[in-house]
Each structure stands twice: as C-alpha cells, then as structure tokens.
N, C-alpha and C positions, 0 to 999 in steps of 0.2 A: 369496712371494705370500700364504702363510697369515697372516703378520703384517699385510699390507695390508688384509685383509678381516676381521681380528680373529677368526681361526679357528685351532684347533690344527693344527700341521703333521701330527700323526698322523691327523687327520680327513681331510685332503687326501690323504695317503698311502694310507689305507684305501680311499678312493674310487678313486684311480688303480689300485690293486691289486685292485679288484672285491670288496672285503670289506665295503663299505658303499655305500649308495645316497645320491643327493643328495636332501635334504629341502627343503621350501618356503623355510625361513629361509636356507639356504645358497644356494639358487637366487637369492634376492633379493640377498644379499651379492655373489655372483658377477656378477649382472647389472649392478650398480653399477660394479664393477671393469672389466668388459668393455664397458660401454655398450650393453647389449642389453635387450630386454624382460624384465621380472621373471620371467616364466614360461618363458623360453627354456631354461634348464637342466632344469627340471622336464619340459618337453616332450622334451628329449633323453633323460632318464631313462625316460620312458614309452615312447619309441620303442625304446630298448635293451631294456626289459622285455618288450615285445611280440615283438621279434626273438628273444629268448631263449626265450620261451614257444613260439613257432612252431617253433623248432629242436629242441624237446624230442623226442627220438626215442621213438617208440612201438615196442613189440616184440610179436611174436606171443605167445600164451598159452604160456609156457614150461612149464606143467604138462602140456602135450600133446606136448612134445618131449623126448626123452631126451638128456641131456647127453653121453652117450657118442658120439652122432652127430658132435658137434663136439669130439672128444677132443683135438685139437691147438690148441685156443684156449679162452679163457674165454667161455662162452656169454653171460654178462651184459655183456660188452664188445663184442659183435658190433655193427657198424654195419649194421643190417638193410637199409637202402636202398642204401648204397654197395656192399655185397657181395651184392646180390640174386641175381645170376646164380650165384655160388658156393654160396649157401645153397640155392637151388632144386636145383641139381645134386647137392649133398650129400644133401639129403633124398630126392630121387628115387633116388639110388644106395643109400642105407643106411636110409632111413626106412620105417616101417610105414604102414598105411592112415590111422591117426589123425594121424600127423605130416604126411603129405602133405595131408590135409584141412585141417590147421591152417595150413600154408603157403599153400595155395590161398585159404583164407579171409582170411589176413593180407594177401597181395599183391593179391588179386582174381583172378578166373578169367581175365579178358582179359589182364592183365599176366603172369600165370603162363604162359599159352599162348604169348604173344609171346616170352617168355624161352626157352621150350622150342624154339620154331621157330628161334631164333638159335643154339642149341647144335648141335654136330655129333652125329649119332645115335650114333656110335661112343663118345662120352663117357658115354652113359647105359647102355650094355650091355656 
C-alpha cells in the first residue's frame, strides 16, 4: 500500500504503531486511495487525539499523600478512577488528615461519601 500512495513503508508502520500522526498531505494521499473525502483521515486523527486527551488520567496532588500508604504498588501508576474504592479505603485506614482531605478534594465530597456508604463498616475499623 505504501508504494501505491508514494509513501515510505516506515511512515505507514509508524502511524499504525502510534509513533506518528497522520498529516494533511498523507490524508489527501490516503483519501485518493480509499475514495473518501480528503479530510477524512485528518478527522479520524483529530477524533483519536481528542479521545486520548479525554482519557488522560488526572491524579490527586501527590505532594499531599505519603507514598508509604501505597507501599505495595507504584503510586505513579495507580488508576485513580478504576481503583477509587480501594484508594479511599486505604487512605481512610492509614492516611492522616491532610491525605484524607486531598482524597475528598480529588474525588469530590459526594462521591467520597457514596463510596464510604458502600463499604462495610468492619473494613474501616
């Protein structure tokens, strides 16, 4: 295919392996090959970029949380949304007032309270 659109196969490989983005010239070349509008592949690239940007995970302020609380994992690799219940439980069990305030601030008071309500009381004490 790279030869058909007069493009280096390394360029196509880099795009497929997420090491390079589609640019306007390549979008035009691909559109001719696949018989679609010239901006079609640029629109796909833009949609991909937006999706990635929205999935960028934000984290609580780690300056306010001691790493020792999460001794059994790498704190920088925690998926804070996926493991919300475990994070809240751990901070309530082992955290100090500053850490608890940070987690409440990060998740929001309502979400924090909802998670606590779903936990068994025996897990917290």
